[in-house]
C-alpha positions as a printed Julia matrix, in Angstrom:
66×3 Matrix{Float64}:
 33.56  -34.72  200.47
 30.23  -36.42  199.72
 27.4   -36.18  202.23
 25.12  -39.19  202.71
 21.88  -39.19  204.68
 20.23  -42.25  206.15
 17.13  -43.08  208.13
 18.22  -45.67  210.67
 15.98  -47.61  213.05
 17.19  -46.14  216.38
 15.21  -46.11  219.62
 17.74  -45.54  222.41
 21.24  -44.41  223.33
 22.44  -47.97  222.75
 21.42  -47.59  219.1
 23.45  -44.38  218.85
 26.43  -46.24  220.35
 26.05  -49.05  217.81
 26.02  -46.51  214.94
 29.02  -44.71  216.45
 30.93  -47.98  216.84
 30.13  -48.93  213.23
 31.14  -45.63  211.62
 34.06  -44.42  213.76
 36.61  -46.92  212.34
 35.88  -45.93  208.72
 38.7   -43.7   207.47
 37.78  -40.26  206.17
 34.37  -40.3   207.85
 32.59  -37.91  210.19
 28.94  -38.16  211.12
 26.05  -37.02  213.28
 23.29  -39.28  214.55
 19.97  -37.81  215.73
 17.84  -40.12  217.84
 14.8   -37.82  217.6
 14.63  -37.88  213.8
 16.35  -41.26  213.41
 18.63  -39.64  210.84
 22.34  -40.23  210.4
 24.26  -37.72  208.28
 27.67  -38.89  207.11
 30.5   -36.94  205.46
 32.91  -39.44  203.98
 35.49  -40.07  201.33
 34.25  -43.67  201.26
 31.56  -44.88  198.81
 27.89  -44.92  199.8
 27.82  -48.73  199.8
 30.6   -48.93  202.39
 28.77  -46.61  204.75
 25.39  -48.29  204.23
 26.89  -51.75  204.82
 28.5   -50.6   208.07
 25.15  -49.25  209.29
 23.32  -52.42  208.23
 25.86  -54.5   210.16
 24.4   -53.0   213.35
 21.26  -55.05  212.69
 19.09  -52.0   212.18
 16.89  -51.13  209.22
 18.7   -48.55  207.06
 17.22  -46.42  204.27
 19.13  -43.95  202.12
 17.52  -40.49  202.11
 17.9   -38.96  198.65
Protein backbone atom coordinates (compact mmCIF):
# COMPACT_ATOMS: atom_id res chain seq x y z
CA UNK A 1 0.00 0.00 0.00
CA UNK A 2 1.48 3.38 -0.96
CA UNK A 3 2.43 5.84 1.76
CA UNK A 4 1.88 9.55 1.13
CA UNK A 5 3.19 12.36 3.33
CA UNK A 6 1.77 15.85 3.47
CA UNK A 7 2.46 19.09 5.27
CA UNK A 8 -0.94 20.50 6.18
CA UNK A 9 -1.66 23.89 7.71
CA UNK A 10 -2.98 22.77 11.13
CA UNK A 11 -3.02 24.90 14.27
CA UNK A 12 -5.54 23.27 16.63
CA UNK A 13 -7.55 20.17 17.45
CA UNK A 14 -10.30 21.45 15.15
CA UNK A 15 -7.83 21.18 12.26
CA UNK A 16 -7.09 17.57 13.21
CA UNK A 17 -10.84 16.88 13.26
CA UNK A 18 -11.24 18.43 9.81
CA UNK A 19 -8.44 16.21 8.44
CA UNK A 20 -9.95 13.17 10.16
CA UNK A 21 -13.41 13.94 8.75
CA UNK A 22 -11.92 14.37 5.25
CA UNK A 23 -9.88 11.17 5.19
CA UNK A 24 -11.97 8.69 7.21
CA UNK A 25 -14.60 8.12 4.46
CA UNK A 26 -11.96 7.25 1.83
CA UNK A 27 -11.92 3.48 1.34
CA UNK A 28 -8.63 1.67 1.89
CA UNK A 29 -7.11 4.56 3.84
CA UNK A 30 -5.46 4.84 7.23
CA UNK A 31 -3.59 7.88 8.47
CA UNK A 32 -1.89 9.73 11.29
CA UNK A 33 -2.00 13.48 11.77
CA UNK A 34 0.60 15.23 13.94
CA UNK A 35 -0.31 18.74 15.05
CA UNK A 36 3.22 19.45 16.32
CA UNK A 37 4.92 18.80 12.98
CA UNK A 38 1.85 19.63 10.85
CA UNK A 39 2.44 16.35 9.01
CA UNK A 40 -0.19 13.91 7.83
CA UNK A 41 0.99 10.43 6.83
CA UNK A 42 -1.49 8.42 4.78
CA UNK A 43 -1.46 4.74 3.82
CA UNK A 44 -3.97 4.26 1.03
CA UNK A 45 -4.94 2.20 -1.95
CA UNK A 46 -6.30 5.41 -3.47
CA UNK A 47 -4.23 7.64 -5.79
CA UNK A 48 -2.25 10.58 -4.42
CA UNK A 49 -4.56 13.08 -6.14
CA UNK A 50 -7.63 11.72 -4.35
CA UNK A 51 -5.98 12.07 -0.95
CA UNK A 52 -4.56 15.53 -1.70
CA UNK A 53 -7.94 16.78 -2.97
CA UNK A 54 -9.68 15.55 0.19
CA UNK A 55 -7.15 17.40 2.35
CA UNK A 56 -7.44 20.57 0.24
CA UNK A 57 -11.23 20.44 0.63
CA UNK A 58 -10.69 21.23 4.32
CA UNK A 59 -9.60 24.72 3.26
CA UNK A 60 -6.06 24.24 4.50
CA UNK A 61 -2.81 24.68 2.61
CA UNK A 62 -1.49 21.22 1.62
CA UNK A 63 1.99 20.35 0.35
CA UNK A 64 3.16 16.90 -0.69
CA UNK A 65 6.36 15.86 1.10
CA UNK A 66 8.53 13.86 -1.30
